Every structure is written in C-alpha cells, then in structure tokens.
mmCIF file as gemmi writes it, N, C-alpha and C atoms, coordinates in Angstrom:
data_model
loop_
_atom_site.group_PDB
_atom_site.id
_atom_site.type_symbol
_atom_site.label_atom_id
_atom_site.label_alt_id
_atom_site.label_comp_id
_atom_site.label_asym_id
_atom_site.label_entity_id
_atom_site.label_seq_id
_atom_site.pdbx_PDB_ins_code
_atom_site.Cartn_x
_atom_site.Cartn_y
_atom_site.Cartn_z
_atom_site.occupancy
_atom_site.B_iso_or_equiv
_atom_site.pdbx_formal_charge
_atom_site.auth_seq_id
_atom_site.auth_asym_id
_atom_site.pdbx_PDB_model_num
ATOM 1 N N . MET Axp A 1 ? -1.61 5.142 4.994 1 0 ? 1 A 1
ATOM 2 C CA . MET Axp A 1 ? -2.986 4.742 5.181 1 0 ? 1 A 1
ATOM 3 C C . MET Axp A 1 ? -3.564 4.271 3.851 1 0 ? 1 A 1
ATOM 4 N N . VAL Axp A 2 ? -4.325 3.205 3.899 1 0 ? 2 A 1
ATOM 5 C CA . VAL Axp A 2 ? -4.983 2.67 2.707 1 0 ? 2 A 1
ATOM 6 C C . VAL Axp A 2 ? -6.471 3 2.788 1 0 ? 2 A 1
ATOM 7 N N . ASP Axp A 3 ? -6.981 3.633 1.741 1 0 ? 3 A 1
ATOM 8 C CA . ASP Axp A 3 ? -8.413 3.893 1.642 1 0 ? 3 A 1
ATOM 9 C C . ASP Axp A 3 ? -9.049 2.61 1.109 1 0 ? 3 A 1
ATOM 10 N N . LYS Axp A 4 ? -9.683 1.857 1.997 1 0 ? 4 A 1
ATOM 11 C CA . LYS Axp A 4 ? -10.254 0.555 1.643 1 0 ? 4 A 1
ATOM 12 C C . LYS Axp A 4 ? -11.38 0.671 0.617 1 0 ? 4 A 1
ATOM 13 N N . GLU Axp A 5 ? -11.993 1.842 0.527 1 0 ? 5 A 1
ATOM 14 C CA . GLU Axp A 5 ? -13.051 2.049 -0.466 1 0 ? 5 A 1
ATOM 15 C C . GLU Axp A 5 ? -12.471 2.131 -1.875 1 0 ? 5 A 1
ATOM 16 N N . LYS Axp A 6 ? -11.268 2.696 -1.993 1 0 ? 6 A 1
ATOM 17 C CA . LYS Axp A 6 ? -10.63 2.868 -3.299 1 0 ? 6 A 1
ATOM 18 C C . LYS Axp A 6 ? -9.784 1.673 -3.716 1 0 ? 6 A 1
ATOM 19 N N . CYS Axp A 7 ? -9.21 0.963 -2.734 1 0 ? 7 A 1
ATOM 20 C CA . CYS Axp A 7 ? -8.287 -0.135 -3.022 1 0 ? 7 A 1
ATOM 21 C C . CYS Axp A 7 ? -9 -1.266 -3.76 1 0 ? 7 A 1
ATOM 22 N N . ILE Axp A 8 ? -8.394 -1.718 -4.873 1 0 ? 8 A 1
ATOM 23 C CA . ILE Axp A 8 ? -8.962 -2.824 -5.642 1 0 ? 8 A 1
ATOM 24 C C . ILE Axp A 8 ? -8.164 -4.117 -5.443 1 0 ? 8 A 1
ATOM 25 N N . GLY Axp A 9 ? -7.16 -4.074 -4.582 1 0 ? 9 A 1
ATOM 26 C CA . GLY Axp A 9 ? -6.386 -5.27 -4.266 1 0 ? 9 A 1
ATOM 27 C C . GLY Axp A 9 ? -5.533 -5.793 -5.393 1 0 ? 9 A 1
ATOM 28 N N . CYS Axp A 10 ? -5.069 -4.904 -6.252 1 0 ? 10 A 1
ATOM 29 C CA . CYS Axp A 10 ? -4.291 -5.331 -7.422 1 0 ? 10 A 1
ATOM 30 C C . CYS Axp A 10 ? -2.884 -5.8 -7.066 1 0 ? 10 A 1
ATOM 31 N N . GLY Axp A 11 ? -2.366 -5.353 -5.916 1 0 ? 11 A 1
ATOM 32 C CA . GLY Axp A 11 ? -1.046 -5.779 -5.466 1 0 ? 11 A 1
ATOM 33 C C . GLY Axp A 11 ? 0.112 -4.983 -6.011 1 0 ? 11 A 1
ATOM 34 N N . ALA Axp A 12 ? -0.155 -3.947 -6.789 1 0 ? 12 A 1
ATOM 35 C CA . ALA Axp A 12 ? 0.93 -3.135 -7.358 1 0 ? 12 A 1
ATOM 36 C C . ALA Axp A 12 ? 1.784 -2.53 -6.255 1 0 ? 12 A 1
ATOM 37 N N . CYS Axp A 13 ? 1.147 -2.077 -5.191 1 0 ? 13 A 1
ATOM 38 C CA . CYS Axp A 13 ? 1.874 -1.464 -4.083 1 0 ? 13 A 1
ATOM 39 C C . CYS Axp A 13 ? 2.764 -2.482 -3.379 1 0 ? 13 A 1
ATOM 40 N N . ALA Axp A 14 ? 2.24 -3.667 -3.145 1 0 ? 14 A 1
ATOM 41 C CA . ALA Axp A 14 ? 3.001 -4.715 -2.465 1 0 ? 14 A 1
ATOM 42 C C . ALA Axp A 14 ? 4.212 -5.129 -3.301 1 0 ? 14 A 1
ATOM 43 N N . SER Axp A 15 ? 4.024 -5.215 -4.599 1 0 ? 15 A 1
ATOM 44 C CA . SER Axp A 15 ? 5.125 -5.591 -5.492 1 0 ? 15 A 1
ATOM 45 C C . SER Axp A 15 ? 6.206 -4.523 -5.54 1 0 ? 15 A 1
ATOM 46 N N . ALA Axp A 16 ? 5.8 -3.269 -5.451 1 0 ? 16 A 1
ATOM 47 C CA . ALA Axp A 16 ? 6.739 -2.153 -5.578 1 0 ? 16 A 1
ATOM 48 C C . ALA Axp A 16 ? 7.437 -1.788 -4.274 1 0 ? 16 A 1
ATOM 49 N N . CYS Axp A 17 ? 6.895 -2.183 -3.147 1 0 ? 17 A 1
ATOM 50 C CA . CYS Axp A 17 ? 7.438 -1.764 -1.85 1 0 ? 17 A 1
ATOM 51 C C . CYS Axp A 17 ? 8.825 -2.36 -1.604 1 0 ? 17 A 1
ATOM 52 N N . PRO Axp A 18 ? 9.858 -1.509 -1.5 1 0 ? 18 A 1
ATOM 53 C CA . PRO Axp A 18 ? 11.213 -2.015 -1.292 1 0 ? 18 A 1
ATOM 54 C C . PRO Axp A 18 ? 11.441 -2.56 0.118 1 0 ? 18 A 1
ATOM 55 N N . ALA Axp A 19 ? 10.57 -2.217 1.046 1 0 ? 19 A 1
ATOM 56 C CA . ALA Axp A 19 ? 10.73 -2.651 2.434 1 0 ? 19 A 1
ATOM 57 C C . ALA Axp A 19 ? 9.9 -3.893 2.771 1 0 ? 19 A 1
ATOM 58 N N . GLY Axp A 20 ? 9.06 -4.32 1.837 1 0 ? 20 A 1
ATOM 59 C CA . GLY Axp A 20 ? 8.194 -5.462 2.105 1 0 ? 20 A 1
ATOM 60 C C . GLY Axp A 20 ? 7.149 -5.172 3.17 1 0 ? 20 A 1
ATOM 61 N N . ALA Axp A 21 ? 6.723 -3.918 3.236 1 0 ? 21 A 1
ATOM 62 C CA . ALA Axp A 21 ? 5.807 -3.492 4.284 1 0 ? 21 A 1
ATOM 63 C C . ALA Axp A 21 ? 4.331 -3.62 3.916 1 0 ? 21 A 1
ATOM 64 N N . ILE Axp A 22 ? 4.042 -4.037 2.687 1 0 ? 22 A 1
ATOM 65 C CA . ILE Axp A 22 ? 2.648 -4.101 2.255 1 0 ? 22 A 1
ATOM 66 C C . ILE Axp A 22 ? 2.286 -5.515 1.836 1 0 ? 22 A 1
ATOM 67 N N . LYS Axp A 23 ? 1.116 -5.946 2.289 1 0 ? 23 A 1
ATOM 68 C CA . LYS Axp A 23 ? 0.585 -7.24 1.869 1 0 ? 23 A 1
ATOM 69 C C . LYS Axp A 23 ? -0.898 -7.055 1.555 1 0 ? 23 A 1
ATOM 70 N N . ILE Axp A 24 ? -1.441 -8.005 0.839 1 0 ? 24 A 1
ATOM 71 C CA . ILE Axp A 24 ? -2.871 -8 0.57 1 0 ? 24 A 1
ATOM 72 C C . ILE Axp A 24 ? -3.514 -8.855 1.657 1 0 ? 24 A 1
ATOM 73 N N . GLY Axp A 25 ? -4.408 -8.248 2.398 1 0 ? 25 A 1
ATOM 74 C CA . GLY Axp A 25 ? -5.035 -8.917 3.53 1 0 ? 25 A 1
ATOM 75 C C . GLY Axp A 25 ? -6.14 -9.878 3.129 1 0 ? 25 A 1
ATOM 76 N N . LYS Axp A 26 ? -6.719 -10.508 4.117 1 0 ? 26 A 1
ATOM 77 C CA . LYS Axp A 26 ? -7.803 -11.467 3.897 1 0 ? 26 A 1
ATOM 78 C C . LYS Axp A 26 ? -9.018 -10.833 3.239 1 0 ? 26 A 1
ATOM 79 N N . ASP Axp A 27 ? -9.155 -9.517 3.418 1 0 ? 27 A 1
ATOM 80 C CA . ASP Axp A 27 ? -10.284 -8.809 2.808 1 0 ? 27 A 1
ATOM 81 C C . ASP Axp A 27 ? -10.01 -8.436 1.352 1 0 ? 27 A 1
ATOM 82 N N . GLY Axp A 28 ? -8.803 -8.801 0.853 1 0 ? 28 A 1
ATOM 83 C CA . GLY Axp A 28 ? -8.453 -8.509 -0.532 1 0 ? 28 A 1
ATOM 84 C C . GLY Axp A 28 ? -7.938 -7.1 -0.739 1 0 ? 28 A 1
ATOM 85 N N . LYS Axp A 29 ? -7.697 -6.384 0.343 1 0 ? 29 A 1
ATOM 86 C CA . LYS Axp A 29 ? -7.229 -5.001 0.281 1 0 ? 29 A 1
ATOM 87 C C . LYS Axp A 29 ? -5.812 -4.899 0.83 1 0 ? 29 A 1
ATOM 88 N N . ALA Axp A 30 ? -5.083 -3.875 0.399 1 0 ? 30 A 1
ATOM 89 C CA . ALA Axp A 30 ? -3.716 -3.669 0.857 1 0 ? 30 A 1
ATOM 90 C C . ALA Axp A 30 ? -3.688 -3.299 2.33 1 0 ? 30 A 1
ATOM 91 N N . GLU Axp A 31 ? -2.654 -3.781 3.004 1 0 ? 31 A 1
ATOM 92 C CA . GLU Axp A 31 ? -2.414 -3.446 4.399 1 0 ? 31 A 1
ATOM 93 C C . GLU Axp A 31 ? -0.959 -3.048 4.531 1 0 ? 31 A 1
ATOM 94 N N . ILE Axp A 32 ? -0.692 -1.963 5.246 1 0 ? 32 A 1
ATOM 95 C CA . ILE Axp A 32 ? 0.67 -1.472 5.423 1 0 ? 32 A 1
ATOM 96 C C . ILE Axp A 32 ? 1.119 -1.733 6.86 1 0 ? 32 A 1
ATOM 97 N N . ASP Axp A 33 ? 2.264 -2.388 6.994 1 0 ? 33 A 1
ATOM 98 C CA . ASP Axp A 33 ? 2.871 -2.602 8.31 1 0 ? 33 A 1
ATOM 99 C C . ASP Axp A 33 ? 3.678 -1.352 8.642 1 0 ? 33 A 1
ATOM 100 N N . LYS Axp A 34 ? 3.17 -0.546 9.546 1 0 ? 34 A 1
ATOM 101 C CA . LYS Axp A 34 ? 3.801 0.732 9.87 1 0 ? 34 A 1
ATOM 102 C C . LYS Axp A 34 ? 5.192 0.564 10.469 1 0 ? 34 A 1
ATOM 103 N N . GLU Axp A 35 ? 5.473 -0.573 11.066 1 0 ? 35 A 1
ATOM 104 C CA . GLU Axp A 35 ? 6.791 -0.83 11.637 1 0 ? 35 A 1
ATOM 105 C C . GLU Axp A 35 ? 7.837 -1.044 10.538 1 0 ? 35 A 1
ATOM 106 N N . LEU Axp A 36 ? 7.42 -1.602 9.418 1 0 ? 36 A 1
ATOM 107 C CA . LEU Axp A 36 ? 8.337 -1.877 8.309 1 0 ? 36 A 1
ATOM 108 C C . LEU Axp A 36 ? 8.414 -0.743 7.29 1 0 ? 36 A 1
ATOM 109 N N . CYS Axp A 37 ? 7.378 0.075 7.225 1 0 ? 37 A 1
ATOM 110 C CA . CYS Axp A 37 ? 7.3 1.151 6.23 1 0 ? 37 A 1
ATOM 111 C C . CYS Axp A 37 ? 8.444 2.155 6.408 1 0 ? 37 A 1
ATOM 112 N N . ILE Axp A 38 ? 9.14 2.442 5.298 1 0 ? 38 A 1
ATOM 113 C CA . ILE Axp A 38 ? 10.244 3.415 5.33 1 0 ? 38 A 1
ATOM 114 C C . ILE Axp A 38 ? 9.822 4.77 4.753 1 0 ? 38 A 1
ATOM 115 N N . LYS Axp A 39 ? 8.544 4.915 4.475 1 0 ? 39 A 1
ATOM 116 C CA . LYS Axp A 39 ? 7.955 6.175 3.999 1 0 ? 39 A 1
ATOM 117 C C . LYS Axp A 39 ? 8.636 6.716 2.744 1 0 ? 39 A 1
ATOM 118 N N . CYS Axp A 40 ? 8.869 5.816 1.788 1 0 ? 40 A 1
ATOM 119 C CA . CYS Axp A 40 ? 9.511 6.216 0.538 1 0 ? 40 A 1
ATOM 120 C C . CYS Axp A 40 ? 8.491 6.719 -0.491 1 0 ? 40 A 1
ATOM 121 N N . HIS Axp A 41 ? 7.21 6.461 -0.24 1 0 ? 41 A 1
ATOM 122 C CA . HIS Axp A 41 ? 6.107 6.914 -1.098 1 0 ? 41 A 1
ATOM 123 C C . HIS Axp A 41 ? 6.016 6.182 -2.439 1 0 ? 41 A 1
ATOM 124 N N . THR Axp A 42 ? 6.768 5.109 -2.615 1 0 ? 42 A 1
ATOM 125 C CA . THR Axp A 42 ? 6.704 4.345 -3.863 1 0 ? 42 A 1
ATOM 126 C C . THR Axp A 42 ? 5.301 3.784 -4.072 1 0 ? 42 A 1
ATOM 127 N N . CYS Axp A 43 ? 4.698 3.283 -3.029 1 0 ? 43 A 1
ATOM 128 C CA . CYS Axp A 43 ? 3.358 2.707 -3.144 1 0 ? 43 A 1
ATOM 129 C C . CYS Axp A 43 ? 2.333 3.727 -3.625 1 0 ? 43 A 1
ATOM 130 N N . GLU Axp A 44 ? 2.465 4.939 -3.14 1 0 ? 44 A 1
ATOM 131 C CA . GLU Axp A 44 ? 1.552 6.004 -3.58 1 0 ? 44 A 1
ATOM 132 C C . GLU Axp A 44 ? 1.657 6.215 -5.085 1 0 ? 44 A 1
ATOM 133 N N . SER Axp A 45 ? 2.878 6.204 -5.581 1 0 ? 45 A 1
ATOM 134 C CA . SER Axp A 45 ? 3.073 6.509 -7 1 0 ? 45 A 1
ATOM 135 C C . SER Axp A 45 ? 2.63 5.377 -7.927 1 0 ? 45 A 1
ATOM 136 N N . VAL Axp A 46 ? 2.611 4.131 -7.438 1 0 ? 46 A 1
ATOM 137 C CA . VAL Axp A 46 ? 2.223 3.02 -8.315 1 0 ? 46 A 1
ATOM 138 C C . VAL Axp A 46 ? 0.758 2.624 -8.19 1 0 ? 46 A 1
ATOM 139 N N . CYS Axp A 47 ? 0.082 3.102 -7.167 1 0 ? 47 A 1
ATOM 140 C CA . CYS Axp A 47 ? -1.331 2.72 -6.975 1 0 ? 47 A 1
ATOM 141 C C . CYS Axp A 47 ? -2.198 3.355 -8.062 1 0 ? 47 A 1
ATOM 142 N N . PRO Axp A 48 ? -2.84 2.512 -8.887 1 0 ? 48 A 1
ATOM 143 C CA . PRO Axp A 48 ? -3.643 3.067 -9.982 1 0 ? 48 A 1
ATOM 144 C C . PRO Axp A 48 ? -4.935 3.752 -9.514 1 0 ? 48 A 1
ATOM 145 N N . MET Axp A 49 ? -5.324 3.482 -8.268 1 0 ? 49 A 1
ATOM 146 C CA . MET Axp A 49 ? -6.567 4.042 -7.75 1 0 ? 49 A 1
ATOM 147 C C . MET Axp A 49 ? -6.353 5.22 -6.809 1 0 ? 49 A 1
ATOM 148 N N . GLY Axp A 50 ? -5.095 5.534 -6.501 1 0 ? 50 A 1
ATOM 149 C CA . GLY Axp A 50 ? -4.821 6.622 -5.569 1 0 ? 50 A 1
ATOM 150 C C . GLY Axp A 50 ? -5.327 6.304 -4.167 1 0 ? 50 A 1
ATOM 151 N N . ALA Axp A 51 ? -5.257 5.027 -3.805 1 0 ? 51 A 1
ATOM 152 C CA . ALA Axp A 51 ? -5.822 4.576 -2.535 1 0 ? 51 A 1
ATOM 153 C C . ALA Axp A 51 ? -4.87 4.674 -1.349 1 0 ? 51 A 1
ATOM 154 N N . ILE Axp A 52 ? -3.597 5.02 -1.607 1 0 ? 52 A 1
ATOM 155 C CA . ILE Axp A 52 ? -2.625 5.044 -0.528 1 0 ? 52 A 1
ATOM 156 C C . ILE Axp A 52 ? -2.099 6.464 -0.3 1 0 ? 52 A 1
ATOM 157 N N . LYS Axp A 53 ? -2.047 6.827 0.978 1 0 ? 53 A 1
ATOM 158 C CA . LYS Axp A 53 ? -1.494 8.111 1.387 1 0 ? 53 A 1
ATOM 159 C C . LYS Axp A 53 ? -0.584 7.84 2.57 1 0 ? 53 A 1
ATOM 160 N N . ILE Axp A 54 ? 0.716 8.052 2.372 1 0 ? 54 A 1
ATOM 161 C CA . ILE Axp A 54 ? 1.688 7.857 3.448 1 0 ? 54 A 1
ATOM 162 C C . ILE Axp A 54 ? 1.82 9.159 4.215 1 0 ? 54 A 1
ATOM 163 N N . GLU Axp A 55 ? 1.615 9.063 5.509 1 0 ? 55 A 1
ATOM 164 C CA . GLU Axp A 55 ? 1.717 10.243 6.37 1 0 ? 55 A 1
ATOM 165 C C . GLU Axp A 55 ? 3.106 10.273 6.979 1 0 ? 55 A 1
ATOM 166 N N . ASP Axp A 56 ? 3.835 11.345 6.746 1 0 ? 56 A 1
ATOM 167 C CA . ASP Axp A 56 ? 5.213 11.472 7.258 1 0 ? 56 A 1
ATOM 168 C C . ASP Axp A 56 ? 5.254 11.783 8.725 1 0 ? 56 A 1
C-alpha cells in the first residue's frame, strides 16, 4: 500500500522494484500492481518518506 499523503513521487521504489510492479501514476504518486508484486519489501527499504507498506 502506498500512503499518497507521504509519497513525493521520487520514483526510487519503481527503480528498485525487481518485479516491475511499481509505476508513478498520473497523480505523480507511486502505484503498486498487486498482481506483479512479489512482496520482497525492497520498495519499503528505499522509500525516503516511508510511504510504502507491503502487506504479506
């Protein structure tokens, strides 16, 4: 889940995602494709704002 209030749209999560499950949407915020997400938590660790929480 992406906290849209915290997300600054920097793209760090999208760049780091090994599954290609994250893109920056039209609103300038990260969006996670739950079908592609492999729940590796890499995006959580690279997000400078702590805006991403992957639910297992």
